[in-house]
C-alpha positions in Angstrom: 32.5 -48.6 98.4 32.8 -46.9 101.8 35.9 -45.0 102.9 34.5 -43.7 106.1 31.4 -42.9 108.3 29.7 -40.1 110.1 30.3 -40.0 113.8 27.4 -37.9 114.9 28.2 -37.9 118.6 31.6 -36.3 118.1 30.5 -34.3 115.0 33.3 -35.8 112.9 33.6 -37.6 109.6 35.9 -40.6 110.1 38.0 -41.7 107.1 38.9 -45.3 107.7 41.0 -45.8 104.6 43.7 -43.3 103.6 43.5 -44.2 99.9 40.4 -42.1 99.2 39.5 -41.6 95.5 40.7 -38.0 95.9 42.2 -36.1 98.7 39.4 -35.3 101.2 39.9 -32.0 102.9 39.1 -30.0 106.0 39.7 -26.4 107.1 41.5 -25.0 110.1 41.5 -21.5 111.5 39.7 -18.3 110.6 39.8 -15.5 108.0 42.9 -14.2 109.9 44.9 -17.4 109.7 43.6 -20.1 107.5 44.7 -23.6 106.5 43.5 -26.5 104.4 44.4 -30.0 105.5 43.6 -33.4 103.9 43.2 -36.9 105.3 46.9 -37.4 104.6 48.0 -34.1 106.2 48.5 -32.3 102.8 47.4 -28.8 102.0 48.7 -25.3 102.8 48.5 -22.4 105.2 48.0 -18.7 104.6 47.5 -15.4 106.4 44.4 -13.4 105.5 44.5 -14.4 101.8 45.3 -17.6 99.9 46.5 -15.5 97.0 48.5 -12.8 98.8 49.2 -14.3 102.2 50.4 -17.8 101.2 53.5 -18.9 103.2 53.5 -22.7 102.6 53.7 -24.0 99.1 51.2 -26.2 97.3 51.2 -27.4 93.8 47.8 -27.8 92.3 46.7 -30.6 90.0 49.5 -32.9 91.1 49.5 -36.6 92.0 48.7 -37.0 94.8 46.7 -33.7 94.7 47.5 -32.4 98.2 51.3 -32.2 98.3 53.5 -30.9 99.8 51.8 -30.8 103.2 52.5 -30.9 106.9 54.8 -33.9 107.2 56.3 -35.6 110.2 58.7 -38.4 109.1 59.4 -41.1 111.7 62.6 -43.1 111.4 63.6 -46.2 113.4 67.2 -45.5 114.3 68.1 -49.2 114.7 66.6 -50.6 111.4 66.7 -47.4 109.3 63.1 -48.0 108.2 61.0 -44.8 108.0 57.4 -43.7 107.4 55.2 -40.7 107.9 52.7 -39.9 110.6 50.0 -39.8 107.8 50.0 -42.5 105.1 51.4 -40.0 102.6 53.9 -38.9 101.5 55.9 -42.1 102.3 53.0 -44.4 101.4 53.8 -47.7 103.1 51.9 -50.8 102.0 48.4 -50.6 103.4 48.5 -54.2 104.6 51.2 -53.0 107.0 50.2 -49.4 107.6 46.8 -48.7 109.3 45.4 -45.2 109.4 42.3 -43.3 110.6 41.5 -39.6 109.9 38.9 -37.7 111.9 37.8 -34.5 110.3 36.1 -32.3 112.8 34.9 -28.7 113.0 38.2 -26.8 112.3 40.4 -29.6 113.5 41.7 -32.9 112.1 43.2 -35.9 113.9 45.2 -38.5 112.0 46.1 -41.7 113.8 48.3 -44.3 112.3 50.0 -47.6 113.3 53.1 -49.0 111.6 55.9 -51.2 113.0 54.3 -51.3 116.4 54.4 -47.5 116.7 51.2 -45.5 117.0 51.2 -41.9 116.1 48.3 -39.5 116.6 48.5 -35.9 115.3 45.7 -33.3 115.9 46.0 -30.2 113.7 44.2 -27.0 114.7 44.5 -23.2 115.0 43.9 -21.9 118.5 41.2 -19.3 118.7 42.3 -15.7 118.1 45.9 -16.7 117.3 47.9 -16.7 114.1 49.6 -20.0 114.4 48.7 -23.7 114.0 49.5 -26.6 116.2 50.2 -30.2 115.3 49.7 -31.9 118.7 51.4 -35.3 118.3 51.6 -38.4 120.5 53.8 -41.4 119.8 53.1 -44.7 121.6 55.2 -47.9 121.6 52.8 -50.7 121.0 55.5 -53.3 120.9 57.4 -55.2 123.6 60.9 -53.8 122.9 62.4 -50.3 123.4 62.4 -48.1 120.4 64.8 -45.3 119.4 63.0 -42.9 117.0 64.1 -39.8 115.1 61.5 -37.5 113.8 61.7 -34.9 111.0 59.1 -32.2 110.5 58.7 -30.8 106.9 57.0 -27.9 105.3 57.9 -26.3 102.1 57.9 -22.5 102.2 56.9 -20.1 99.6 59.5 -17.6 98.5 57.0 -14.8 98.4 53.6 -14.6 100.0 52.1 -13.5 96.6 51.1 -16.7 94.9 51.9 -15.5 91.4 55.3 -14.2 92.3 56.2 -17.4 94.2 55.3 -19.9 91.4 56.0 -17.9 88.3 58.2 -14.9 88.9 61.3 -17.0 89.7 63.8 -14.4 88.5 62.6 -12.4 91.5 61.4 -14.9 94.0 64.4 -17.2 93.9 66.5 -14.5 95.5 64.5 -13.2 98.4 64.3 -16.1 101.0 66.5 -15.9 104.0 66.2 -18.7 106.6 67.7 -18.8 110.0 67.4 -20.8 113.3 67.2 -19.0 116.6 67.2 -21.0 119.8 65.9 -24.1 118.0 63.1 -22.2 116.2 63.2 -21.8 112.4 62.7 -18.3 111.0 61.3 -18.1 107.5 62.0 -14.7 106.2 61.2 -13.1 102.8 62.5 -9.7 101.6 64.1 -9.4 105.1 66.0 -6.2 104.2 62.7 -4.5 103.5 60.5 -2.9 106.1 57.1 -4.4 107.0 54.2 -2.5 105.5 51.2 -3.6 107.6 49.0 -0.8 106.2 49.2 -2.2 102.7 48.7 -6.0 102.7 49.0 -6.2 98.9 52.6 -4.9 99.0 54.3 -8.1 98.1 57.8 -6.6 98.5 57.6 -6.0 102.2 59.6 -7.9 104.7 57.7 -10.8 106.3 58.4 -13.7 108.7 56.9 -17.0 109.8 58.2 -19.4 112.4 58.3 -23.1 113.1 58.9 -24.4 116.6 58.6 -27.6 118.7 57.2 -27.6 122.2 57.5 -30.5 124.6 60.6 -32.1 123.0 64.2 -31.1 122.3 65.5 -30.2 118.9 68.6 -32.2 117.9 69.1 -30.8 114.4 67.5 -28.9 111.5 67.4 -28.2 107.8 66.1 -25.1 106.1 67.2 -25.7 102.6 64.7 -27.7 100.6 67.2 -29.3 98.2 69.6 -30.2 101.1 66.8 -32.0 103.0 65.1 -33.7 100.0 68.1 -34.3 97.8 68.4 -32.9 94.3 66.8 -36.0 92.7 64.4 -37.1 95.5 60.8 -36.2 96.4 58.6 -36.0 99.5 58.3 -39.8 99.8 62.0 -40.4 100.1 63.9 -37.4 101.5 67.7 -37.9 101.5 68.1 -36.6 105.1 65.5 -39.0 106.5 67.1 -41.9 104.6 70.5 -41.0 105.9 69.1 -40.4 109.3 70.4 -36.9 110.1 69.8 -33.3 109.2 72.7 -31.3 107.8 72.0 -28.0 109.6 71.5 -26.3 106.2 70.6 -22.6 106.0 68.8 -21.5 102.8 69.7 -18.0 101.5 67.8 -17.6 98.2 66.4 -20.6 96.3 63.9 -22.6 98.4 63.4 -22.9 102.1 61.9 -25.6 104.2 61.0 -26.2 107.8 62.7 -29.3 109.2 63.3 -29.8 112.9 64.9 -33.0 114.1 63.6 -34.6 117.3 64.9 -37.7 119.1 62.4 -39.8 121.1 63.0 -43.1 123.0 60.0 -45.1 124.0 59.8 -48.1 126.4 57.1 -50.7 125.7 53.7 -49.2 126.3 55.2 -45.7 126.8 53.8 -42.6 125.1 55.4 -39.1 124.5 53.6 -36.0 123.4 54.9 -32.8 121.8 53.7 -30.0 119.5 54.9 -28.5 116.3 53.9 -24.9 116.1 53.9 -22.9 112.8 52.8 -19.3 112.7 53.1 -15.7 111.7 56.0 -13.6 113.1 59.6 -13.8 114.0 61.2 -16.9 115.5 62.7 -15.0 118.5 59.5 -13.0 119.3 56.2 -14.7 118.2 57.8 -18.1 117.9 59.4 -18.0 121.3 56.1 -16.9 122.9 54.1 -19.6 121.2 56.6 -22.3 122.2 56.5 -21.1 125.8 52.7 -21.1 125.8 52.3 -24.6 124.4 55.1 -26.3 126.2 52.5 -27.2 128.8 50.3 -29.8 127.1 47.4 -28.8 129.3 47.3 -25.5 127.4 47.3 -27.4 124.1 44.3 -29.5 125.2 42.4 -26.5 126.5 43.0 -24.7 123.2 41.7 -27.6 121.3 38.6 -27.9 123.5 38.0 -24.1 123.0 38.1 -24.6 119.2 35.5 -27.5 119.4 33.3 -25.5 121.8 33.4 -22.4 119.6 32.4 -24.2 116.4 29.9 -26.6 118.0 28.1 -23.6 119.6 27.5 -22.2 116.1 26.0 -25.5 115.0 23.6 -25.8 117.9 21.1 -23.1 116.8 19.2 -25.5 114.6 19.1 -29.3 114.7 16.7 -31.9 113.4 15.9 -35.6 113.8 14.1 -37.1 110.8 13.6 -40.7 109.6 16.5 -40.2 107.3 19.7 -40.8 109.3 22.0 -39.6 106.5 20.1 -36.4 106.3 20.4 -36.0 110.0 24.2 -36.4 109.9 24.5 -33.9 107.1 21.9 -31.3 108.3 23.1 -31.2 111.9 26.8 -30.8 111.3 28.3 -30.9 107.9 25.9 -28.8 105.8 26.0 -25.8 108.3 29.7 -26.2 108.8 30.1 -26.2 105.0 28.1 -23.0 104.9 30.4 -21.4 107.6 33.5 -22.3 105.7 32.1 -21.0 102.4 31.1 -17.8 104.2 34.6 -17.4 105.5 36.5 -18.0 102.2 34.1 -17.5 99.4 35.9 -19.0 96.4 39.4 -18.1 97.5 41.0 -21.1 99.1 40.8 -24.8 98.5 42.7 -27.5 96.7 41.1 -26.3 93.5 40.5 -22.6 94.2 44.2 -22.1 94.8 44.4 -18.3 95.0 43.4 -17.3 91.5 40.2 -15.9 93.0 41.1 -13.4 95.7 38.7 -11.5 97.9 34.9 -11.8 98.0 33.0 -12.3 94.8 29.9 -10.1 95.0 27.2 -12.4 93.9 28.6 -15.5 95.5 29.2 -13.8 98.9 25.8 -12.2 99.2 24.2 -15.6 98.6 26.6 -17.5 100.9 25.4 -15.6 104.0 21.9 -17.2 103.8 23.3 -20.4 105.3 24.8 -18.6 108.3 22.2 -16.0 109.4 20.9 -18.3 112.1 24.3 -19.3 113.4 26.4 -16.1 113.3 23.9 -13.2 112.7 26.2 -10.5 114.0 29.1 -11.6 111.8 26.8 -12.1 108.8 25.4 -8.6 109.3 28.9 -7.2 109.3 29.8 -9.1 106.1 26.5 -8.0 104.5 27.2 -4.4 105.3 30.6 -4.8 103.7 29.1 -6.1 100.6 26.4 -3.4 100.5 29.3 -0.9 100.4 30.6 -2.8 97.4 27.5 -1.6 95.5 28.3 1.6 93.5 26.1 4.6 93.0 24.8 3.3 89.6 23.1 0.5 91.5 25.5 -2.1 90.1 28.3 -3.8 92.0 32.0 -4.1 92.1 32.8 -7.7 90.9 35.1 -8.4 93.9 35.4 -6.8 97.4 38.7 -7.3 99.2 38.1 -7.0 103.0 41.7 -6.1 103.6 41.8 -3.4 101.0 38.2 -2.1 100.6 37.7 1.7 101.1 34.0 2.6 100.5 33.4 6.0 99.0 36.8 5.9 97.1 36.6 2.8 95.0 36.7 3.1 91.2 33.4 2.9 89.4 33.4 -0.3 87.2 33.2 0.2 83.5 29.8 -0.5 82.0 31.1 -3.6 80.4 32.2 -5.0 83.8 28.7 -5.2 85.4 27.0 -8.5 85.9 23.2 -8.3 85.8 22.5 -10.6 88.8 25.0 -9.2 91.4 22.7 -6.9 93.4 19.6 -8.9 92.8 20.8 -11.3 95.5 20.5 -8.6 98.1 16.7 -9.2 98.0 17.2 -12.7 99.2 19.7 -11.9 102.0 18.8 -8.5 103.4 15.2 -9.5 104.3 16.4 -12.9 105.6 18.7 -11.1 108.0 16.0 -8.8 109.2 13.5 -11.7 109.6 16.1 -13.6 111.6 17.0 -10.7 114.0 13.6 -8.9 114.0 15.5 -5.6 113.7 13.5 -3.6 111.2 15.8 -0.6 111.8 18.4 -2.2 109.6 16.5 -1.0 106.6 17.2 2.6 107.8 20.9 2.2 108.4 23.0 4.5 106.3 25.9 2.9 104.4 28.2 4.4 101.7 28.3 3.3 98.1 31.6 2.0 96.9 32.5 5.0 94.8 30.6 8.0 96.2 27.6 9.0 98.3 25.6 7.0 100.7 22.0 5.8 101.3 19.9 3.8 103.7 19.9 0.0 103.2 16.4 0.4 101.7 17.8 3.0 99.4 20.5 0.6 98.3 17.8 -1.9 97.4 15.9 0.6 95.4 19.0 1.6 93.6 19.6 -2.1 92.7 16.1 -2.2 91.1 16.8 1.0 89.2 20.0 -0.4 87.9 18.0 -3.2 86.2 15.2 -1.0 85.1 17.7 1.4 83.4 19.1 -1.5 81.4 16.1 -3.2 79.7 16.2 -4.7 76.2 13.9 -5.0 73.3 11.4 -7.3 75.2 11.4 -5.1 78.3 13.6 -7.6 80.2 16.9 -6.9 82.1 20.0 -6.9 79.9 22.5 -9.7 80.5 25.5 -7.4 80.6 28.8 -9.2 81.2 27.0 -12.2 82.8 23.8 -13.2 84.4 24.9 -16.1 86.8 25.7 -18.4 83.8 29.0 -17.0 82.6 28.8 -19.2 79.5 25.8 -17.4 77.9 27.1 -14.8 75.5 24.1 -12.5 75.7 26.0 -9.3 74.9 25.4 -6.1 76.8 22.0 -5.6 75.2 20.8 -9.2 75.2 18.1 -10.1 77.7 18.0 -12.6 80.6 14.8 -14.3 81.7 16.5 -15.6 84.8 17.4 -12.1 86.0 13.9 -10.9 85.0 12.5 -13.4 87.4 15.0 -12.1 90.0 13.8 -8.5 89.3 10.2 -9.6 89.8 11.2 -11.1 93.2 13.1 -7.9 94.0 10.0 -5.7 93.2 7.7 -7.9 95.2 10.1 -7.9 98.1 10.5 -4.1 97.9 6.8 -3.6 98.0 6.5 -5.9 101.0 9.2 -3.9 102.9 7.7 -0.5 102.0 4.2 -1.6 103.0 5.5 -2.8 106.4 7.5 0.4 107.0 4.6 2.6 106.0 6.4 4.1 103.0 4.8 6.8 100.8 2.0 5.4 98.6 3.8 6.9 95.6 6.8 4.6 96.3 4.6 1.5 96.5 2.7 2.6 93.4 6.1 3.1 91.5 7.1 -0.5 92.3 3.7 -2.0 91.6 3.7 -0.3 88.2 7.0 -1.7 87.2 6.0 -5.1 88.5 2.8 -5.2 86.4 4.8 -4.2 83.3 7.4 -6.8 83.9 4.8 -9.5 84.4 3.2 -8.5 81.1 6.5 -8.7 79.3 7.3 -12.1 80.9 3.9 -13.5 79.8 4.3 -12.2 76.3 7.8 -13.3 75.5 9.2 -16.0 77.8 6.8 -18.9 77.8 7.7 -21.6 75.3 4.7 -23.9 75.6 5.9 -26.3 78.3 8.7 -24.3 80.0 10.2 -20.9 80.2 12.9 -19.7 77.8 16.3 -18.7 79.2 17.4 -15.6 77.4 17.4 -13.5 74.2 20.2 -12.2 72.1 19.9 -8.9 70.2 20.4 -10.8 66.9 17.2 -12.8 67.6 18.7 -16.0 69.0 16.6 -17.5 71.8 18.2 -19.6 74.5 16.1 -22.4 76.0 13.6 -22.8 73.1 12.0 -26.1 72.1 13.0 -25.1 68.5 16.7 -25.4 69.5 18.5 -28.6 68.7 20.9 -28.0 71.7 20.3 -26.5 75.1 16.6 -26.4 74.5 15.6 -26.2 78.2 17.4 -24.6 81.1 16.8 -25.2 84.8 17.0 -21.7 86.3 14.0 -20.0 84.7 11.7 -22.9 85.6 12.6 -22.8 89.3 12.7 -19.0 89.5 9.3 -18.7 87.8 8.0 -20.4 91.0 10.3 -18.7 93.5 9.5 -15.2 92.1 5.8 -15.8 92.2 5.4 -15.2 88.5 4.2 -18.6 87.2 0.5 -19.4 87.3 -0.4 -22.7 88.9 -0.8 -24.2 85.4 2.5 -23.0 84.1 4.4 -23.8 87.3 3.2 -27.4 87.0 4.1 -27.7 83.3 7.5 -26.1 83.9 8.4 -28.3 86.8 7.1 -31.4 85.1 9.4 -30.5 82.2 12.2 -30.3 84.6 11.5 -33.7 86.0 11.2 -35.2 82.5 14.2 -33.5 80.9 16.7 -32.5 83.6 16.3 -34.9 86.5 19.0 -37.6 86.9 20.1 -40.0 89.7 22.9 -37.5 90.5 20.9 -34.3 90.5 19.2 -32.0 88.0 21.2 -30.9 85.0 21.6 -27.2 84.3 20.4 -27.6 80.7 19.6 -30.3 78.2 20.9 -31.4 75.7 24.6 -30.2 76.0 26.2 -28.0 73.3 28.5 -29.5 70.7 27.7 -27.5 67.6 26.3 -24.1 68.7 28.6 -21.2 67.8 30.8 -20.6 70.9 30.4 -16.8 70.3 26.8 -17.5 71.3 27.3 -20.1 74.0 30.8 -20.7 75.5 29.6 -23.8 77.3 30.9 -25.6 74.2 34.3 -25.2 75.8 33.5 -28.0 78.2 32.9 -31.6 77.4 29.2 -32.6 77.3 27.8 -33.3 80.8 30.4 -31.1 82.5 30.2 -27.7 84.2 27.8 -25.3 82.4 27.5 -27.7 79.5 24.8 -29.9 80.9 26.4 -30.9 84.2 24.5 -31.1 87.5 25.5 -27.6 88.6 25.0 -28.1 92.4 24.4 -24.4 93.1 21.0 -24.7 91.5 19.7 -27.8 93.3 18.4 -26.0 96.4 16.1 -23.9 94.2 14.5 -27.0 92.8 13.7 -28.3 96.3 12.4 -24.9 97.2 10.2 -24.6 94.2 8.7 -28.1 94.6 8.1 -27.3 98.3 6.2 -24.2 97.4 4.1 -26.2 95.1 3.4 -28.8 97.8 5.4 -31.6 96.2 7.2 -33.1 99.3 7.9 -36.4 97.7 9.5 -35.0 94.6 11.4 -32.3 96.6 12.8 -34.9 99.0 13.8 -37.3 96.1 15.6 -34.4 94.4 17.4 -33.6 97.7 18.6 -37.2 98.0 20.0 -37.1 94.4 22.6 -34.4 95.2 23.1 -34.7 99.0 26.7 -35.9 99.5 25.9 -38.1 102.5 23.6 -40.2 100.3 26.7 -41.3 98.3 28.8 -42.4 101.3 28.5 -46.0 100.4 29.4 -45.4 96.7 32.2 -42.9 97.3 34.2 -44.4 94.5 31.6 -43.0 92.1 31.3 -39.5 93.6 35.0 -39.5 94.4 34.9 -36.2 96.3 34.2 -35.8 100.0 30.8 -37.4 101.0 30.5 -34.8 103.8 30.5 -31.5 101.8 29.0 -30.2 98.6 30.8 -29.7 95.3 30.3 -27.1 92.6 29.3 -29.6 90.0 28.7 -33.3 89.2 29.2 -35.0 85.9 25.8 -35.7 84.4 24.6 -38.7 82.3 26.2 -37.2 79.2 29.7 -37.6 80.7 31.6 -40.9 80.9 32.4 -39.9 84.5 28.6 -39.8 85.4 28.2 -39.2 89.1 31.7 -37.9 89.8 31.7 -34.5 91.7 34.3 -31.8 91.5 35.3 -28.5 93.3 34.4 -29.4 96.9 33.6 -27.1 99.9 33.4 -23.5 98.4 30.1 -23.4 96.6 26.7 -21.8 96.8 25.3 -25.3 96.8 25.9 -25.5 100.5 23.9 -22.4 101.3 21.0 -23.1 99.1 20.7 -26.8 100.1 20.7 -25.8 103.8 18.2 -22.9 103.1 15.9 -25.3 101.1 16.1 -28.1 103.7 15.6 -26.0 106.8 13.1 -23.4 105.6 11.2 -25.2 102.9 11.3 -28.9 103.4 11.3 -28.9 107.2 9.5 -25.6 106.8 10.9 -23.8 109.9 11.2 -20.3 108.5 11.8 -16.9 110.1 9.3 -14.2 109.1 9.0 -10.6 110.1 6.3 -11.4 112.7 7.8 -14.7 114.0 8.8 -18.2 113.3 6.6 -19.9 110.6 6.1 -23.7 110.7 5.2 -24.9 107.2 6.7 -28.3 106.4 6.7 -30.0 103.0 8.0 -33.5 103.6 7.8 -36.9 101.9 4.5 -38.6 102.7 6.2 -41.6 104.2 7.6 -39.6 107.0 5.3 -40.1 110.0 7.0 -37.3 112.0 10.2 -35.4 112.7 11.5 -33.2 115.5 13.7 -30.1 115.5 15.2 -27.6 117.8 15.5 -24.0 116.7 17.0 -21.0 118.6 15.2 -18.0 117.3 15.6 -14.4 118.6 17.3 -15.8 121.8 14.5 -18.2 122.6 14.5 -22.0 122.1 11.8 -23.8 120.3 11.6 -27.6 120.6 9.4 -28.6 117.7 7.6 -31.9 117.1 5.9 -32.3 113.8 3.3 -35.2 113.4 2.1 -36.4 110.0 -0.7 -38.8 110.9 -2.4 -38.9 107.5 0.8 -39.3 105.4 0.4 -36.0 103.5 3.1 -33.9 101.9 2.1 -30.3 102.9 -0.4 -28.6 105.2 -0.7 -27.6 108.8 -3.9 -28.4 110.7 -2.8 -27.0 114.1 0.1 -25.6 116.0 0.3 -25.8 119.8 2.8 -23.7 121.8 3.4 -24.7 125.4 0.0 -26.5 125.4 -1.9 -23.5 123.9 -3.4 -23.7 120.5 -2.4 -20.7 118.4 -4.1 -19.2 115.4 -2.3 -19.9 112.1 1.2 -21.3 111.9 3.5 -18.3 112.8 4.8 -18.3 116.4 5.3 -14.8 117.9 8.5 -15.0 120.0 7.4 -12.0 122.1 4.7 -14.1 123.7 7.0 -17.1 124.3 9.1 -18.3 127.2 12.9 -18.9 127.1 12.3 -22.6 126.2 9.2 -23.6 124.4 7.5 -26.8 123.4 5.8 -26.7 120.0 3.6 -29.5 118.6 2.6 -29.3 114.9 -0.1 -31.6 113.4 0.0 -31.7 109.6 -3.3 -32.0 107.8 
């Protein structure tokens, strides 16, 4: 069943039915002022942090799942009938209420028709501002005049700290003080306390937000939630709307709301536009300034155009046209946009990640950058430097880095039991990828501080990460699992060993050798790394191969994860893919391992993280038993891992299998069976229920997931094969044999490459020739230093 379609020309996903299986979301704003909005205008807004800067309320896991939101109630003053500008919260019968939602790049437009009144509201955050706009137009589609009364509604938090607001009511129920100044609502918390801008985490400081209307007169207001809704009402039937008039309530303590009453009369065919503006600051200062700025609708339209231009420009650095139209829709807009949003918010703000994860998780954030290096290299480098300074002098990492509170050189050293074994290993994927994108080898020499003390070059930070693992080896000479090794449900113990991170360490050593060789480092440094690499390979060969696949991990007590002798969880996905990605697996073992993946882990909804699920194994050994079979780490399709499978198959030359795998987890491929996937068909989710679950195919935790980055990385650099290298742009596709051709445009080091790939013999991998601007080049790496501003590239596979 379809609930919408991809509008590629406008780079929008159009929701044509408002009763989507779950609330389908979008993001507004930036890391300064962020907001989540759904296809029914639900969601919440926050400043800097969804956990410590939340100023509108949201209740997670409710029905519907996105309330309260940004509501505009519309009341016919003659009949007393009322509805909302989005289908929810009033929820009129769909045979009478028509709705369309257009989710775009950092804006959403919701258009509805009911009772011959069309309303269209576009929600966005102007660039470089800390306020959001609801640009609304009402049109009388009937043949009689209409008298309408509108009521805005947002429910405010009592304290910007999420925990205080929702749980600490003996405190938070006494600190709100609402006021109305010249028709603008002022939402104040702890108003008798001084602001403390130098300590964002000080939840007791005085803070203000405002709500204003531009382009229409305010005829009333309510700022007390209970007065507006009524003590036994809800969002779908507010008492004030039903009675037709606000009561001019002022909330002092208890709960505040933002309701401004607007009267509009429309002749047949007439339209009226106005803006609701909500933002950070005092009503009489920032609120008054915003209202003055956006009273002219030309300024509103320009601000929206600027938002579109800003985001579209970031998506234009790489585009492709393949025989797969769903892949095109996804690759050219929604996958890179998903990467940019995940880069911005890590795992801190969604309808599911509701503020319980604050700041930037180390391992997630370092990976998330991979999907943005081509589109925002300067911002990505700044973020990468921040994360490198979250590495401490031991070579391990702080679990979380808070951009608004991080002070390198003074942070506390984590306790040994707090380290995760994979954290700094991800630097070996992202740091070289940045340098290959920009061509700036001097980045390896940049000096950055450690989190706790001292400093080093970036290359020195990488070496220290390797040393961290080498200093923590177990009985088989493999890295210890420590607190976690990506899979938080494996109870390895501090001294248990992880095959997955051992493969990462192998990749790290190989990468370090490559960098040192290019930089002309001392022979002793390269010899040191090669010696450890040889030892690690020997240990991997002796202890990790199980006969048809690689084992996953070892506990000190002798238990082996991922062994054919195990009744449960006998095979894991990660060590198979990383045996190929790291370069460790021989050709024979790589084929056996990936064939085992295909036989044991592949499903129509993606590849399972393990098989079979755990129902008996002692939870002190594997906590995945917490979850129902086929869910999360207990045998689900964990989407984060899917890109690695496509990459591995591409490296092995298996274009057909890699493409088939991509289709099994690509959201756009489920657009026509959205009732199965349930979550948004335009963004990735963290996990999908596998064949062991009665909800097989349903996906959960959309938007903020490493799946977005790794899927984009795999598609762009391994399947399409357009991959930055130190010496230029490499063209090495691995595509399905039935693709006769594809084209792509890639901006690389400030030069444009229009690439045409021809596959005359229907093969999966191999390049016979590369022609640049009519000249045949040697090999398949294009040196940008010899190219023009705009270049034509023809690639013949063979």
